[in-house]
C-alpha positions as CSV (number, residue, x, y, z in Angstrom):
1,M,0.0,0.0,0.0
2,S,1.5,3.4,-1.0
3,H,2.4,6.2,1.3
4,E,-0.4,8.3,-0.3
5,T,-3.1,5.9,0.9
6,A,-5.4,7.8,3.2
7,F,-8.2,5.4,4.2
8,V,-9.1,5.5,7.8
9,F,-10.7,2.4,9.4
10,R,-12.5,2.7,12.7
11,G,-13.0,0.2,15.5
12,R,-13.4,-3.4,14.6
13,H,-13.4,-2.6,10.9
14,A,-9.9,-1.1,11.2
15,L,-8.6,-4.2,13.0
16,L,-10.3,-6.6,10.5
17,F,-8.7,-4.8,7.6
18,A,-5.3,-4.7,9.2
19,T,-5.5,-8.4,10.1
20,L,-6.5,-9.2,6.5
21,L,-3.5,-7.4,5.1
22,I,-1.1,-9.2,7.6
23,A,-2.7,-12.6,6.8
24,M,-2.2,-12.0,3.1
25,W,1.4,-11.1,3.6
26,L,2.1,-14.0,5.9
27,A,0.3,-16.5,3.8
28,P,2.0,-19.9,4.0
29,N,3.3,-19.8,0.4
30,A,5.1,-16.6,1.2
31,H,7.8,-18.3,3.3
32,G,7.9,-21.8,2.1
33,Q,8.0,-24.8,4.5
34,Q,6.1,-24.5,7.7
35,P,7.7,-25.5,11.0
36,A,6.5,-27.8,13.7
37,L,6.4,-26.0,17.1
38,T,8.9,-27.4,19.5
39,N,7.6,-28.0,23.1
40,R,9.0,-26.0,26.0
41,A,11.0,-28.9,27.4
42,N,13.1,-29.2,24.3
43,A,13.5,-25.5,23.8
44,V,15.3,-24.4,26.9
45,N,18.8,-25.0,28.1
46,A,18.7,-27.8,30.7
47,S,21.5,-26.2,32.6
48,T,19.4,-23.1,33.4
49,P,15.8,-24.3,33.9
50,V,13.0,-21.9,33.5
51,K,9.8,-21.8,35.7
52,P,6.5,-21.5,33.9
53,P,5.0,-18.0,33.9
54,E,3.3,-17.2,37.2
55,P,-0.2,-15.8,37.1
56,M,-0.2,-12.0,37.3
57,P,-2.2,-10.7,40.2
58,A,-4.6,-8.7,38.0
59,N,-8.3,-8.7,37.4
60,G,-9.5,-11.7,35.3
61,A,-10.4,-10.2,32.0
62,Y,-7.3,-8.0,31.8
63,A,-5.1,-10.8,33.0
64,R,-6.4,-13.1,30.3
65,L,-5.4,-10.5,27.6
66,A,-1.9,-10.4,29.0
67,Q,-1.6,-14.1,29.4
68,E,-2.7,-14.8,25.8
69,Q,-0.1,-12.4,24.5
70,G,2.5,-13.9,26.8
71,K,1.6,-17.4,25.8
72,A,2.1,-16.5,22.1
73,D,5.4,-14.6,22.7
74,S,6.8,-17.4,24.9
75,A,6.0,-20.1,22.3
76,V,7.9,-18.1,19.7
77,L,10.8,-17.6,22.1
78,D,10.9,-21.4,22.8
79,W,11.0,-22.1,19.1
80,V,13.8,-19.6,18.6
81,L,15.9,-21.2,21.3
82,A,15.3,-24.6,19.9
83,N,16.4,-23.6,16.4
84,S,19.4,-21.4,17.2
85,G,22.1,-24.0,17.8
86,P,23.7,-25.2,21.1
87,V,25.1,-21.9,22.4
88,K,22.3,-20.5,24.4
89,G,20.9,-20.0,27.9
90,D,17.5,-19.5,29.5
91,M,16.9,-18.6,33.2
92,R,14.6,-16.9,35.7
93,A,16.0,-13.8,37.3
94,G,13.8,-12.0,39.7
95,E,10.6,-10.9,37.9
96,L,12.1,-11.7,34.5
97,R,12.9,-14.6,32.3
98,I,16.1,-13.8,30.4
99,A,17.4,-15.9,27.5
100,F,20.2,-15.6,25.0
101,T,21.5,-17.2,21.8
102,V,24.9,-17.0,20.0
103,T,24.7,-17.5,16.2
104,P,26.7,-16.3,13.2
105,A,27.3,-12.6,12.8
106,E,24.5,-10.6,11.1
107,G,24.3,-7.7,8.7
108,W,21.9,-4.9,9.4
109,W,20.1,-1.9,8.0
110,D,20.6,1.6,9.5
111,K,18.6,4.7,8.6
112,A,20.5,7.0,6.3
113,G,18.1,10.0,6.1
114,S,15.9,11.2,3.3
115,G,13.8,8.0,3.5
116,Q,16.7,5.7,2.8
117,L,18.4,2.8,4.6
118,T,22.0,1.7,4.4
119,W,23.1,-1.9,4.5
120,H,26.1,-3.0,6.6
121,A,27.6,-6.5,6.0
122,A,28.3,-8.8,8.8
123,P,31.8,-8.2,10.2
124,A,34.4,-10.9,10.1
125,G,35.6,-12.5,13.4
126,N,32.2,-11.7,15.1
127,V,29.4,-13.8,16.4
128,H,25.8,-12.5,17.0
129,L,24.4,-12.2,20.5
130,R,20.6,-11.9,21.1
131,I,19.2,-11.3,24.5
132,F,15.5,-11.8,25.2
133,V,13.8,-10.3,28.2
134,V,10.4,-11.6,29.2
135,D,8.0,-10.6,32.0
136,A,7.9,-13.9,34.0
137,S,4.4,-13.1,35.4
138,D,2.7,-13.3,31.9
139,G,5.3,-14.3,29.3
140,R,5.3,-11.1,27.3
141,L,8.5,-9.6,25.9
142,V,9.4,-6.4,27.8
143,P,10.1,-3.4,25.5
144,G,12.1,-0.2,26.1
145,L,14.6,-1.5,28.6
146,S,18.2,-0.5,29.2
147,L,20.6,-3.5,29.3
148,R,24.3,-4.1,29.9
149,A,25.9,-7.4,28.8
150,T,29.3,-8.7,29.7
151,L,31.2,-11.8,28.5
152,V,33.7,-13.3,30.8
153,D,36.2,-15.8,29.4
154,A,37.8,-18.8,31.1
155,N,40.7,-16.6,32.4
156,G,38.3,-14.1,34.0
157,N,38.8,-11.4,31.3
158,E,35.7,-9.3,30.8
159,Q,34.4,-8.0,27.5
160,S,31.5,-5.6,27.1
161,A,28.9,-6.9,24.6
162,P,26.3,-4.8,22.8
163,A,22.8,-4.8,24.3
164,D,20.8,-2.3,22.3
165,F,17.3,-3.1,21.2
166,G,17.1,-4.3,17.6
167,W,14.3,-5.2,15.1
168,Y,14.5,-8.8,13.9
169,P,12.4,-11.1,11.8
170,L,9.9,-13.0,14.0
171,L,11.1,-11.9,17.5
172,N,12.8,-8.8,18.5
173,A,15.8,-8.8,20.9
174,Y,18.5,-6.8,22.6
175,G,22.1,-7.5,21.5
176,G,24.4,-7.2,18.4
177,N,27.6,-8.5,16.9
178,V,30.4,-9.3,19.3
179,P,34.1,-9.7,18.2
180,I,35.6,-13.0,19.5
181,D,39.4,-13.1,19.5
182,A,39.8,-16.6,20.9
183,D,37.7,-19.7,21.3
184,S,36.9,-20.2,25.0
185,D,34.2,-20.9,27.6
186,Y,32.4,-17.7,28.2
187,A,29.9,-16.8,30.9
188,L,27.4,-14.1,30.1
189,R,26.2,-11.6,32.7
190,V,23.2,-9.4,31.8
191,A,22.1,-6.4,33.9
192,V,18.7,-4.9,33.4
193,D,18.0,-1.5,34.7
194,P,14.7,-0.7,36.4
195,V,11.7,0.5,34.4
196,L,11.6,4.3,34.8
197,P,8.6,5.9,36.5
198,Q,7.6,7.7,33.2
199,N,7.4,4.3,31.5
200,R,5.0,2.7,33.9
201,L,1.6,3.3,35.5
202,S,1.8,5.0,38.8
203,Q,0.4,2.0,40.7
204,D,2.6,-0.5,38.9
205,E,5.4,-1.6,41.3
206,R,7.1,-4.2,39.1
207,L,10.7,-3.9,38.0
208,T,11.6,-1.1,40.3
209,H,15.0,-2.6,41.0
210,A,17.9,-3.7,38.7
211,T,17.9,-7.3,37.7
212,I,21.1,-9.3,37.1
213,A,21.3,-12.7,35.4
214,E,24.5,-14.7,35.5
215,F,24.6,-17.6,33.1
216,P,26.9,-20.7,33.4
217,P,29.8,-20.8,30.9
218,V,29.1,-21.9,27.3
219,T,31.8,-22.8,24.7
220,I,32.0,-20.3,21.9
221,S,34.0,-21.7,19.0
222,R,34.1,-19.3,16.0
223,D,34.4,-22.1,13.4
224,A,31.5,-24.0,15.1
225,I,29.3,-20.9,15.2
226,L,30.0,-20.3,11.5
227,Q,28.5,-23.6,10.6
228,L,25.1,-22.7,12.0
229,P,22.3,-21.1,9.9
230,V,22.0,-17.3,10.0
231,A,19.4,-16.7,12.6
232,T,17.5,-14.0,10.8
233,S,17.0,-16.2,7.7
234,T,15.7,-19.1,9.8
235,A,13.3,-16.8,11.6
236,F,12.0,-15.0,8.5
237,N,11.2,-18.3,6.8
238,N,9.0,-19.4,9.7
239,E,7.2,-16.1,10.5
240,A,3.9,-17.1,8.7
241,E,2.9,-19.9,11.1
242,L,4.5,-18.8,14.3
243,L,3.1,-15.2,14.4
244,K,-0.5,-16.2,14.0
245,P,-1.2,-16.7,17.7
246,C,0.7,-13.4,18.5
247,N,-1.5,-11.5,16.1
248,A,-4.7,-13.0,17.4
249,A,-3.7,-12.2,21.0
250,L,-2.7,-8.6,20.1
251,S,-5.9,-8.1,18.1
252,A,-8.0,-9.2,21.1
253,A,-6.2,-6.6,23.3
254,I,-6.7,-3.8,20.7
255,T,-10.3,-4.7,20.4
256,A,-10.8,-4.6,24.2
257,L,-9.1,-1.1,24.3
258,W,-11.3,0.3,21.5
259,Q,-14.5,-1.2,23.1
260,H,-13.9,0.8,26.3
261,S,-12.5,4.0,24.7
262,A,-14.3,7.2,23.6
263,S,-12.8,6.9,20.2
264,G,-10.1,5.0,18.3
265,S,-9.1,3.8,14.9
266,E,-6.1,2.6,12.8
267,Q,-4.9,3.4,9.4
268,P,-2.2,2.1,7.1
269,A,0.8,4.2,6.1
270,G,3.6,2.6,4.2
271,D,5.5,0.2,6.5
272,Y,3.3,1.1,9.4
273,F,-0.2,0.7,10.8
274,A,-0.9,3.7,13.0
275,G,-3.5,3.2,15.7
276,Y,-4.8,5.4,18.5
277,A,-7.4,5.5,21.3
278,L,-8.7,8.2,23.6
279,D,-9.2,6.3,26.8
280,D,-9.8,6.8,30.5
281,S,-11.2,3.5,31.8
282,A,-9.7,0.6,29.8
283,L,-6.1,1.1,30.9
284,V,-6.7,1.7,34.6
285,P,-10.0,0.4,36.0
286,P,-10.6,-2.8,38.0
287,N,-12.5,-4.8,35.3
288,L,-13.4,-4.8,31.6
289,E,-17.0,-4.2,32.4
290,T,-16.3,-0.7,33.6
291,K,-17.7,1.9,31.2
292,L,-15.9,5.1,30.2
293,H,-16.2,7.7,33.0
294,L,-14.3,10.8,32.0
295,R,-12.8,12.8,34.9
296,I,-14.1,16.4,34.6
297,H,-11.9,19.1,36.1
298,V,-13.1,22.5,37.4
299,S,-11.8,23.9,34.1
300,G,-14.6,22.0,32.4
301,K,-12.1,19.8,30.5
302,A,-12.0,16.0,30.6
303,E,-8.8,14.2,31.4
304,V,-8.2,11.3,29.1
305,R,-5.2,9.2,28.0
306,V,-4.0,9.5,24.4
307,V,-2.8,6.0,23.5
308,V,-0.8,5.4,20.3
309,F,0.3,2.0,19.1
310,P,2.3,1.9,15.8
311,R,2.6,-1.6,14.3
312,D,4.6,-3.2,11.5
313,S,2.2,-3.4,8.5
314,R,3.9,-6.7,7.3
315,T,3.8,-8.7,10.5
316,G,1.4,-6.8,12.7
317,R,3.9,-6.5,15.6
318,L,4.0,-3.4,17.8
319,I,7.1,-1.2,17.1
320,P,9.1,-0.3,20.2
321,G,11.9,2.3,20.3
322,L,9.9,5.2,18.7
323,K,9.3,8.8,20.0
324,P,5.8,9.6,18.8
325,Q,4.7,13.2,18.9
326,I,1.1,14.2,18.8
327,S,-1.0,17.3,18.5
328,I,-4.7,17.7,18.9
329,T,-6.5,20.5,17.1
330,A,-10.1,21.7,17.8
331,A,-12.5,22.9,15.1
332,N,-11.7,26.5,16.2
333,G,-8.0,26.0,15.8
334,A,-7.1,25.6,19.5
335,Q,-4.2,23.3,20.1
336,F,-3.9,20.7,22.8
337,G,-1.6,17.8,23.4
338,P,1.3,16.5,25.5
339,G,3.9,16.5,22.7
340,E,6.1,13.4,22.9
341,L,4.5,10.2,24.2
342,P,6.7,7.9,26.4
343,T,6.7,4.1,26.1
344,I,4.3,2.6,28.7
345,W,5.1,-0.9,30.0
346,H,1.5,-1.8,30.8
347,P,-0.1,-4.8,32.6
348,W,-1.9,-6.0,29.5
349,F,-1.2,-3.7,26.5
350,N,2.1,-2.0,25.9
351,H,1.8,1.3,24.1
352,Y,2.9,5.0,23.9
353,G,0.7,7.3,25.9
354,R,0.1,10.3,28.2
355,S,-2.8,12.1,29.8
356,V,-4.3,15.3,28.2
357,R,-7.1,17.6,29.2
358,L,-9.7,18.4,26.5
359,P,-13.0,20.2,26.4
360,R,-15.7,17.5,26.7
361,D,-17.7,18.7,23.6
362,G,-16.5,19.1,20.1
363,T,-14.5,17.1,17.6
364,Y,-10.8,17.2,17.0
365,K,-8.0,16.3,14.6
366,L,-5.3,14.1,16.0
367,H,-1.9,14.3,14.3
368,V,0.7,11.6,15.0
369,H,4.3,12.0,13.9
370,F,7.4,10.0,14.5
371,D,10.8,9.8,12.8
372,A,12.1,6.7,11.3
373,P,13.3,4.5,14.2
374,G,17.0,4.6,15.2
375,F,17.3,0.9,16.0
376,R,19.2,-1.5,13.8
377,R,17.1,-3.7,11.5
378,W,18.9,-7.0,11.6
379,G,19.0,-9.3,8.5
380,R,18.5,-8.6,4.8
381,Q,14.8,-9.3,5.2
382,S,14.4,-6.3,7.6
383,E,14.6,-3.5,5.1
384,R,11.8,-1.5,6.7
385,F,10.9,1.7,8.4
386,A,13.0,4.0,6.3
387,S,10.6,6.9,6.4
388,A,9.0,9.0,9.1
389,L,5.3,8.7,9.8
390,D,2.7,11.5,9.7
391,V,-1.0,10.7,9.9
392,D,-4.1,12.6,10.8
393,F,-7.2,11.2,12.4
394,D,-10.2,13.4,11.8
395,N,-13.5,13.7,13.8
396,V,-11.9,12.5,17.0
397,S,-14.5,12.9,19.8
398,L,-14.9,12.2,23.5
399,K,-18.4,11.0,23.0
400,E,-18.5,7.2,23.0
401,E,-19.2,5.7,19.6
402,A,-21.7,2.9,19.4
403,K,-19.8,-0.4,19.7
404,N,-20.7,-3.2,17.2
């Protein structure tokens, strides 16, 4: 779909359209042979056993939305671990499940400006480290974290390893290419910083302390690693089947958000699906049966949350690592808006969002902008997100729409 496409789809119709586009792109014949899912017992490293996700102490309907997303994310992670060769680890650390793989070095795409990307070939003498961080309470991947990774060889020499977020086929991760000067047994230490207050709800007390995972040593032999398949190619070839449960679970969460919001829709724009909701109840209240109750201030304005959730138009996955900017314009030209929206690590639907006060009556235009993401896009197949996004949503209202 071209960048000039300007169709806007609201509510369930938006989600059905987006789901149809994703299904067409991920049709089985698009990626060839389909995989057989590997069970959890075969997927994890026996030396660092992982406990099953523990139920999150949240209200039933919300908890189910999170658990379904986590079940799908964890199944994909288990498959990745089972199909990434022998150099890996998987363990529980505090409130997190942290896993890693070591595979052949990868090339990557970087943004080059003017809507272009530049390809960088995989460097010689390197291996590729991927680190996966999962919320152990529900099994979902945790976005927007700050990590530090250290490799310690058999002689106790420490080497810093990259741990930036990257976009990958199938399953995103933290990590990067690591130069290895000598074959050795290496122990990996991963430190995860706490989630910052601006990236959580005020009542959320999870991940308020640093988490450290220390894995037992694994043997890294450069020649042996080179014999393994390139991880991004393996993942891309199996996206079609493995992402179906992820898309279904995410679609259920988006539908729940829209059903309990004053307004919301999603529209396609090049490599992106841009979605929003104006919400007060769905992201905070005790149960999904709660209807929208706008908090009216003495100013006469209602306080609502502006929720933005950009997704990849090819796979349907949420896109972390962005800095969305919004503006809200009333019919008389008055401007409202919180500007940049931070990432919100949320109990059942991760998103970008912030509160804003708006006059209760009237309709608005919501403008959403973000630059092309700065993260690396790993693998030849990840040539995406070269351009910025600018979309407008017209006729945005705080009056609840009739839900189908």
